[in-house]
N, C-alpha and C positions, 0 to 999 in steps of 0.2 A: 449176686456175680457182676453184674452191670454197674452197681456202686462201686464196688471195689475197683474195676476197670479205670472207671472215671477217677478214683481218687487217685491211682498209682500213676494214671496218665498225668494229672496236674503235677505231682511231685517230681516226676521226671521231667515236666515242662520248667519247671522253677530250679532245677538243677540240684534237688536236695541229693540226689543219689549219684552226683557227679556231673562233669560239664557235657554241655549238650550242644551240637552244633548246629548252624540254620537249617541243614536238611532235615536232620533229626526232628527238629522243633516242628516243621510242616508235617512230618509223619505221625507225630504224636499228636498234632491237632486233628489231623485226619480221624485218628483212632477216638480221640476225645469227642470229635463231631458225631461219628458213627454210634458211638456208644450211649450219647445222651438221646440220638434219635431212636435207638432201640428201646430206652428207657420210656420214652412218650410213646411207642408204640406199643409196650408191654403194659402201661397205664391203661391206655385205651381197650386192650382185649381183656383186662381185668375189670375194667368198667361195664363192657359189654356183656362179659359172661355174668356179673352180678345182675345186671338190669334184664337179662334175657334177651335183647335185642338180636339181629341177625346182619347187621349192617356197619360197617366202617366207614366215616366220612371226615373231612376235615373243613370246617367253615372259613377258614382264614389260610389260605394257600398264598405262600410267598416265593419269590425267584430263588433259585439256586446256582450260585456262581460255581461251575465246574473247576475253574484254575484254583479257587481258595479252598474248596473241598477235597479236591482229587490229589491236590499237591501238585509238583511240576512234571512228574514221570508217571507214565501209566506202567507202559511194560516194553521191551526190546528197545529201549532209549527213546520212545516216543513221549514228547513232552506237551503237555497243554498249556497253551500260552494265554488263551483267552476262551470264554463260553458263557453263556447264560442258559439255564434249564427252568422252564416252568411245567410242572407236573401236578395233575389232577386226577387221585383215584378213588374208584368206587369197589369196596369188596364185600364178598359174600361170604359168610360162615354157613356151613352145613355139617352137622353133627361135631360141633367144636374143631372143625378143618376147614381150611382156605379152600371156597369151592370155585370161585372166580373172581377175575379182577377186569374192570372197564376203565376206561380214563382217557384223558386228552393230553398231550405232549407237545411241547414247544421248545426247539431248541435254536438260539440264535448266536451268532459272531461266533462261531466256534473256530478256533485256530490251533492247527498242530504243528510240531516240528519234531523231524527227526534227520539223524547223520546221513548224508549221502542221498536225500531225496529230497524234493521239492517240497515247500511248505504246503500244507493242506487248511483250505478255507471253506466254510460253508456258513452263507449269509444266514439261512433259514432252513429249518426242517419243522413241520408241525404234520399231527396226525391225531385220530381217534383209534382206539386200540381196544381189545378184548384178548384176555389169557384164558384159556379155559383147560385146567389139567383133567385128567383122566386117565384110567388104567388102558395102556401100560405108557404112557407119555403126556404130552402137551400139545396145545395148539396156539399160536400168537398171530393174531388179524390187524394190520394196519390198514383202516380206511381211511380215505380222502388224504390220501399221503401227498404232502406239497413239499417241494425242495427248490431252492434258489441257490444255486452255486455260479460263481463268476459272472453274477448279474443274467444268469440265464434260468428260465423256470423250467422245471421238468413237467412234463404233462401231469396233471393229477391222476392216481391211480391207486390200487392195492397190492399189498404185498402180504403173503402168507407162509408161515415155518411150521412144520408139524416133525416134532421129534417122537418115536417109539422105541422102547427099550424092552426087552422080550428076556425071559429069564434063560433061554439058551444063549444068552450074550449078544445076539444079534441086535444091531441099533441100526434104525431106520431114519433118515432126514429127508423131509421134501420141502422143496422152496418153490414157489410162484410169484411172479412179479408183472405188473402190467408195463412198466417202464423203469430202465436204470440208466444213469448216465454214465458210460464207460471211463471218461477220464477221472472223474471222481473216484472210482470203483479202483483203477489201476493204482491212483495215488495211495490209497488206503493199503491195498495188498502189498505194495512195494515198502510203505512205511512199517507195516507189522510183520515182514520177512525178516529172516536173520541179517544181520549187517553185512555188507559185501557178499552176499549169495548170490547165486547165478540167478534167481527168479527177481530178486531186486534190480541186478544189473538190466536183465531184459527190459525189465518194465518202465525203469529209468530211462535207459537209451531209446526205445520204440517211443514211449508216452503216447499210447493209446487213446482214441477218442472215438465217440460216436453214439448213437442211440440204441440201446439194448431194450426190445420191446417182447412180449410174449414168453418170458424165460420160463421154462418149468425144467427142475433139477430133482433128480431123485439119486440119494446115497445111500448105500447100505454096507454094514460090514458085520462078519459074524467073527465075533471074538476079538482078542487084542493083535495077534498076529497074522490074521487073515487079510488077502488083498482086498481092498475096497471095489465094490461095484458102484457103477453110476451109471445114469441115462440123463441127456440134457438134449433141449431143444429150444428153440426161438428165433428171433431174427435181429438183423443188425441193419442199420442204415448210416449213411453220412459217416463211414468208417474212415478213420484218418491215423497213420503213424508215420513217424520219422524213420528215414533210412539208419541203420545203424548195423555196424560192422559189415557181415555179409546177407543181412536180411532187408529187404526193399522197402523202400517208403513208399504207403498206400495213400490217397485220397479218393472220396466219392464212391467208395466200395459199398454196394449193398446185397446182402445174402441171405438167405434162410439157411439154418444148420440143425442136424440131428445126429447124435452119437453117442457112444458109449466108450466105456475103459478100452476098449481094442479097436475101435473106428466109427467110421459114420459117412455121412455125406453133407455137401455143401452145393447149394444152388445158386447161383451169381445171375443177378440181373441189375446190372450198375448202368447209370448214365453220367456223363461228365467225369469220367474215371482217369485217375493220373497216377503213374507209379515212376519211382526215382531210383534206378540200378546204378549207381556210380561207378561201379567195377565192371558193368557190360556195357552200357549207354552213356552217349556223351551229355545228353541230356533227358528231361522227363519224355515220358511218352504219354500222349494226351488221346484218351478215345472218347468219342460222342455215345459209344453203347459196348458194353461187355457183358458177354451171355455165356453161361456155362455149368456144366454140370460135373461135379468133383467126386471123388470117392477118396477116403483118407484112412489110413491104417497108423497106428502109434504102439510102440513098445520101447521100453527104456533102453534095451539094448542096441535097437537099430535107429531109433528117431522116428520121426515125422514122415510118411510118405505119401504124396497127393497125386493122383490119377486122373486125366481126363482124355476123352478121345472126341469131346465136343466143345471148344471154346473157340468162340467167334468174336471178333472186334472189329468195330467200324471207326474209322477216323478221317480226319477231313483229305487225307492223302492216299489212303489205300485201305482195301478190305482183306480180312484175314480169318482162316480158320487154322486150328491147331490141335494137335495132340500131344499130350505132357506127361512127362513120367519125372516126378521132382522128388528126392531124397533128402532129407535134412537131418543129418546126424547131431546128436545131443553131446558127443564126445570131443567138440571142437574140430572135427576133420571136415574137409571142404564138402559143399553139396554135391550131389550128384544130380546133372538135369540130363534128359534125352526128350527132344521136342523137335516135332516136324511141323512146319507152317507152310501153308499155302496161301499165295496171295494174288490179288488181281486188281483191276483198275486201280492202279499207282501211277500216282504224280512223281515222274523221275527227278523233277528239280529239289524235291524235299527227302532223298533216299537217305542222305547222310546221317539223318537222326534215327534211322531204323536199323543202322549197321552196329552190330555187336563189336566196336572198336575195342573193348577192353580185352577182347580175347582174341583179336586178329592181327598178324602181322602189321607192324605200323606202316611199311612200304606200301603194302597193298591197300590199306585204308586210304592212305595219300594218294595213291593212284585212282582210287574208286572216285574220291573228293573230287579231281580233277577231270577224270575222264568222260564222268556222265554228267551233263549240265542239266538237262532237260529232256522230256520225252514221256510219252505215255506208256505204262509197264501193262500190259494185255494180261500175263500169267505168269505165275513162277514158284518155285518151292525153296525152302531153305531146312537144312538139318542141323539141328545144334545138341553135341553130345560131348 
């Protein structure tokens, strides 16, 4: 059968069955290369069976060009412009079946393009790996994972993925990672999201970045129609996002998180924090320290709800303690905010930057800017809703 595939692919490439355009030529080239590789694997297996061995090895590994072998387009309009893959594999046969795979891989100079999203570039990715099959699923471990992106080295670590599928139709997926770069992940998610989808617009607009560590994710689904269940935990440091539409910009955020499909908790412990809310404040707010404990709830109808009764902020000009109830609908409606803030030890000369001028009457803002030039604010409170 593989010989027939090779023969027909070659005939089509030569135009024996009709004219073939440039894109179809590349696609036929992929088919021919893949079939040729399968012929080589089949020959190795046959030779192995005849000789009674238990392992497959390649003595002469060669680099693999992703752009040439995969063609220009992967899926959802994502194009491979460049990339080189080096791969070494060791396989074990047990009872005529592939028992396990081990090896090393190195990916260099990967570049992807997609509509409406920034280019994705990865200078280097290398890892040792092992793939272990077994009822009712498999496990993939990546050890000594090294990634260089945008000239930044990820801290070397480990990543593990486990998948189990049961006769009842339940499918479980677990992922654990020592470290992941949020900027690269958000770029990939945006690229492979449906074009012009809400998620693609959000990820592209916010352009989130930061360090994600100690990630643990468990995902489970019973059958095709059942709603998925999941649980996630981890830590984020040096988080940054651009202000986009009604969502504020953030920089220097550090937090621990834990939750599931219904809700969870956030523990903030940030230093040198900055937020930009152009619709509310006239300039960025900068805090030397930001601490707080949040509870969050989520459902598709009401959106995301964040609540805290313990949010403290220390700046060069004032100390604050806030209670907050924030609701962010997913249907395009305006967010709802209910916040009470107590403040003390304030420097009146800098009061203008802390006024929510975007929602205050303009004459009042102008009067406050002129009326209070300096002074010491012993204590006070503000209610925003």
